[in-house]
Backbone bond lengths (Angstrom), bond angles and torsions (degrees), N, CA, C in turn:
res aa  C-N    CA-C-N  psi(-1)  N-CA   C-N-CA  omega(-1)  CA-C   N-CA-C  phi
1 M - - - 1.450 - - 1.509 110.41 -
2 Q 1.343 118.59 -37.97 1.426 119.82 179.96 1.457 116.73 -52.82
3 A 1.305 119.43 -37.76 1.476 122.67 178.31 1.507 115.21 -64.06
4 N 1.365 115.13 -29.46 1.436 119.10 -178.90 1.526 112.58 -103.10
5 S 1.329 120.70 -2.87 1.419 122.97 -179.44 1.490 113.81 -68.62
6 R 1.333 118.42 153.28 1.455 122.80 -174.92 1.527 107.47 -132.14
7 Q 1.264 114.93 149.97 1.506 122.36 174.97 1.497 108.68 -103.47
8 L 1.326 116.77 126.44 1.484 121.33 173.19 1.527 105.81 -78.84
9 T 1.301 117.87 117.81 1.488 126.07 -176.51 1.515 108.72 -128.72
10 L 1.327 112.89 133.06 1.493 118.45 174.22 1.513 111.69 -95.57
11 F 1.308 115.87 139.37 1.504 123.26 176.47 1.539 109.39 -125.52
12 D 1.320 116.67 147.95 1.457 117.99 172.91 1.555 109.23 -81.58
13 R 1.306 117.83 -176.77 1.461 120.40 -175.95 1.532 113.10 -69.59
14 D 1.336 116.70 -18.22 1.470 120.91 177.22 1.475 112.67 -90.13
15 G 1.347 118.63 -0.62 1.474 121.43 178.21 1.531 112.80 92.27
16 K 1.384 117.05 4.71 1.464 117.77 178.81 1.501 109.83 -79.78
17 E 1.317 112.89 134.76 1.469 119.16 -177.67 1.568 108.88 -70.38
18 L 1.351 116.44 130.65 1.463 122.75 178.78 1.484 113.77 -97.86
19 G 1.303 116.92 -27.37 1.430 122.44 -178.70 1.536 114.53 148.93
20 N 1.286 113.27 169.27 1.494 120.61 179.57 1.488 109.63 -98.85
21 M 1.334 113.88 156.01 1.445 123.02 175.75 1.464 110.73 -117.98
22 G 1.357 117.06 95.18 1.454 121.21 179.93 1.483 114.81 76.26
23 P 1.337 114.81 -179.20 1.471 118.89 -176.73 1.587 111.54 -79.58
24 K 1.342 113.75 167.59 1.500 119.52 173.77 1.575 106.96 -62.75
25 D 1.314 113.04 143.26 1.502 118.29 176.51 1.535 106.80 -161.17
26 L 1.305 113.43 -173.52 1.475 119.78 -179.47 1.577 109.14 -88.49
27 Y 1.241 119.39 70.12 1.452 126.61 -179.07 1.513 111.16 -86.22
28 N 1.352 116.19 145.31 1.453 124.25 171.95 1.487 109.66 -145.50
29 Q 1.323 115.00 153.17 1.493 126.57 169.97 1.513 113.54 52.85
30 P 1.342 119.56 54.54 1.478 118.68 177.26 1.538 110.43 -69.72
31 V 1.353 114.82 141.36 1.444 122.20 -178.50 1.551 108.16 -141.23
32 F 1.363 115.05 127.49 1.441 120.44 175.49 1.498 111.88 -67.70
33 S 1.350 118.77 146.59 1.448 123.52 170.28 1.574 107.28 -71.51
34 P 1.313 118.92 161.12 1.463 119.69 -177.38 1.567 111.88 -60.58
35 D 1.343 118.66 -28.43 1.445 117.81 178.01 1.560 114.47 -92.55
36 A 1.359 114.55 3.59 1.455 122.99 176.74 1.535 114.77 61.24
37 K 1.395 114.47 25.15 1.459 118.54 178.55 1.521 111.99 -99.53
38 R 1.346 114.99 -11.85 1.461 119.98 -176.99 1.497 109.13 -138.81
39 V 1.341 117.52 160.30 1.428 122.25 170.59 1.545 108.19 -125.81
40 A 1.296 117.50 136.53 1.449 122.47 171.75 1.510 105.17 -99.60
41 V 1.367 113.11 137.20 1.523 117.00 -177.28 1.527 106.75 -146.64
42 I 1.326 117.06 145.91 1.449 122.63 171.86 1.520 107.89 -88.05
43 K 1.301 118.01 131.03 1.488 122.54 179.93 1.502 107.91 -122.88
44 A 1.255 120.62 122.07 1.451 124.12 178.39 1.514 108.70 -77.19
45 D 1.366 114.74 141.30 1.412 122.37 174.30 1.510 108.90 -122.26
46 L 1.328 116.54 97.37 1.425 122.56 -171.68 1.533 114.38 -61.32
47 E 1.316 115.52 -37.86 1.443 120.25 179.42 1.496 115.36 -65.09
48 K 1.339 115.96 -41.96 1.467 122.31 178.95 1.487 113.25 -87.70
49 E 1.361 117.08 -8.87 1.425 122.98 -174.28 1.549 114.09 53.56
50 T 1.352 111.57 48.34 1.452 120.64 -179.91 1.524 110.48 -128.12
51 N 1.306 118.20 155.55 1.444 126.50 169.04 1.499 105.97 -113.94
52 D 1.338 116.89 112.02 1.434 120.47 -170.15 1.482 111.50 -107.43
53 L 1.322 116.77 142.72 1.507 122.76 177.02 1.490 109.63 -87.93
54 W 1.358 115.24 119.64 1.457 121.03 -178.63 1.537 108.94 -115.47
55 I 1.335 115.29 145.26 1.451 120.59 177.26 1.556 102.88 -114.37
56 V 1.362 116.23 125.19 1.460 122.11 178.48 1.520 108.36 -111.56
57 D 1.286 114.90 125.02 1.503 121.51 173.78 1.551 107.64 -79.23
58 I 1.271 116.35 122.25 1.502 119.48 -173.13 1.521 111.74 -69.79
59 A 1.308 117.23 -39.35 1.490 119.98 -179.20 1.485 113.20 -65.33
60 S 1.330 117.33 -46.78 1.492 121.63 -174.11 1.537 112.46 -95.51
61 G 1.336 116.10 -28.13 1.434 118.38 -172.88 1.499 114.03 84.52
62 N 1.333 117.10 1.91 1.475 118.93 178.88 1.519 110.36 -70.38
63 R 1.327 113.74 140.19 1.471 121.69 -177.68 1.525 109.03 -117.17
64 T 1.339 112.75 139.01 1.496 120.85 -179.63 1.531 106.15 -128.80
65 C 1.355 114.52 128.34 1.507 118.62 173.43 1.499 107.55 -80.77
66 S 1.295 119.10 124.87 1.424 125.50 -177.80 1.555 114.90 -99.68
67 A 1.319 115.20 -30.34 1.474 119.13 -179.24 1.530 108.60 -162.35
68 F 1.389 112.53 149.18 1.458 120.18 175.34 1.489 106.66 -113.09
69 V 1.384 118.09 131.41 1.441 120.31 -177.77 1.564 104.99 -125.82
70 R 1.318 115.36 126.12 1.383 123.93 176.99 1.562 111.75 -114.65
71 S 1.292 117.11 132.42 1.475 118.95 177.57 1.490 108.70 -118.53
72 R 1.342 112.53 145.09 1.476 119.38 -179.07 1.512 107.42 -135.01
73 T 1.314 114.42 143.34 1.435 120.73 174.51 1.498 107.58 -88.23
74 T 1.348 118.55 136.78 1.443 122.25 178.71 1.562 108.08 -73.36
75 T 1.353 113.69 172.47 1.449 118.74 178.98 1.529 110.83 -65.24
76 R 1.260 118.85 -21.92 1.506 121.17 177.62 1.503 110.93 -80.71
77 G 1.324 116.17 -16.37 1.455 119.16 179.07 1.515 116.79 76.77
78 S 1.318 117.55 -3.71 1.477 120.49 -173.66 1.561 109.70 -101.86
79 L 1.254 119.87 -25.83 1.436 121.05 -175.62 1.497 109.94 -113.57
80 R 1.329 118.06 153.63 1.424 124.19 178.35 1.477 110.05 -126.03
81 R 1.332 115.97 131.54 1.456 120.84 176.29 1.547 108.47 -98.90
82 F 1.307 118.31 144.60 1.403 121.03 178.20 1.473 109.37 -123.38
83 H 1.380 114.67 135.56 1.485 118.81 178.42 1.534 104.29 -123.57
84 A 1.327 116.74 135.35 1.491 118.52 178.50 1.508 104.72 -129.83
85 R 1.353 115.46 146.25 1.407 121.10 171.57 1.483 110.15 -144.69
86 M 1.336 114.43 147.44 1.422 119.13 -179.29 1.552 107.61 -89.70
87 P 1.317 116.14 147.01 1.466 119.86 -178.01 1.527 112.54 -66.38
């Protein structure tokens, strides 16, 4: 996992690093909230085989898991089923 882990890092408009948000992990597709106070990010959980939606508060660094999404390949191998549940 370490080889694929990523650090969520904030930069200002000039490219100056402002700080990190939480530990390195398997993050994908970060998106700012409209008010730029939070970041939504997909975080892979290899043990549970899920891709979870996390909300990170930028000021505090607190993270909240909002949904768990599990995908499975059918026996035909061509279709994927997705199951989501809220915590």
